[in-house]
N, C-alpha and C positions, 0 to 999 in steps of 0.2 A: 569225491575227494575234496576236502575243504582245508585251506591253508597248508596244502602239501602233506596232509596227514591222512592215512587210510588208503584204501584200494582205489584204483582208477575206476573200476566197476566191480560190483559184487558178483557178477555173473561167473559161474563156474568155480567159485571159491568155497561154496558150501556154507557161506555166512550171509547175513542180511546186510553187511556193510556198516553196521553201527559201530562207532568208535567210542571207546570209553577212555577216560583218563586213568593213569596209573596212580592209585591211591597209596600203594606200598612204597613209592619213591619218597624219600625224606630229603628235603633240601637242607643243606648245611648252612646255617646262618652263623655269622660271627657273634659271639656272646658280647654284647655291648652293654656296659654299665654306665648309666646316665645319672651321676650324682648331682644333687641339688646343692647350690651354694648357700651359705648362711643368709645371704640377703633374700634369696627366694624362699627359704624356710620361714624367715621372719615375716615376709609378706603374706604367706599362707596362714601363719598363726594369727595375724591381724585380721584376716578375713573371717576366721572362725570366731573371734571374740569381738563381734560388733556390738556397739552400744545401742540400746533402744532409741528410737526416734523421740526426741523431747516433745515434739508437737503431738505425736500420737498419744503419749502418756498424759499430756495436758488435756487432750480431747477426752480421754477416758475418764479423767477426774471430773471434767465438766458434765459428762453424761451421768455420772453417779450423783452429782449435786442436783441436776435437773430431775432425776428419778425420785430423789427424796422430796424435792419440792412438789412434784406432781402428786406423790402419795399424800403429802400434807394437805394439798389443795383439795383432793378428793375427800379426805377425811373431814375437813372443815365444811365442805359443801353438804356432806351427808348430815352433819350436825346442825345445819340450818343457819350458818353465818351468812351475812349479806355478801354480795359480790365484791363490794368495795373493801370490806374488812378482810376478806380472803386474799385479795390482791395485795393489800398493804402488808399483811402478816407473812405471806409467802415471799414477797420481795425482801423483807427484813431477814427472814430465815435463809434465803438464798445468799444475801450479803454475808451473813454470819458463817455459813458453810464455806463460801468462797474464801473468806479470810482464814478459816480454820484449815482448809485443805491447801492453801497456798496457791490457789488458782486466780490468775488476774483476768479481769474482764477484757482489758485492752491487750492486744498482742503486738508484736513488732511490725506486723503487716497492716497497712492502712486498709480500711474497709469502706465500702460505699453505704448508702442509706438502707440497703437490703441485707447488709452483713456479708456481702461477697468481697473477697480480696481484690484489690485493684492491681 
């Protein structure tokens, strides 16, 4: 017998003493309605409509600019331009793309000589 439930001993009862719980018994619970207030609903709506992170979007634009610059650099190297000419033209192309895309070189965060934020 465990927790006062079951037989003291299964001897002579014709059973093995295993106790099952009654799954047919339905507990009556009070039907509780939990309405949300307008303030809670507004807070939930704001969580669903989050604006994208500006820094992530800016980084994505910079990646696209760098990809175009790398493609131009590879194309110019294949055509046989000197390394100095390639560097100058790619830098000018990068500045032109940055101005066109609206991506700024300097951000609001100060960076050290390796480009890491301080």
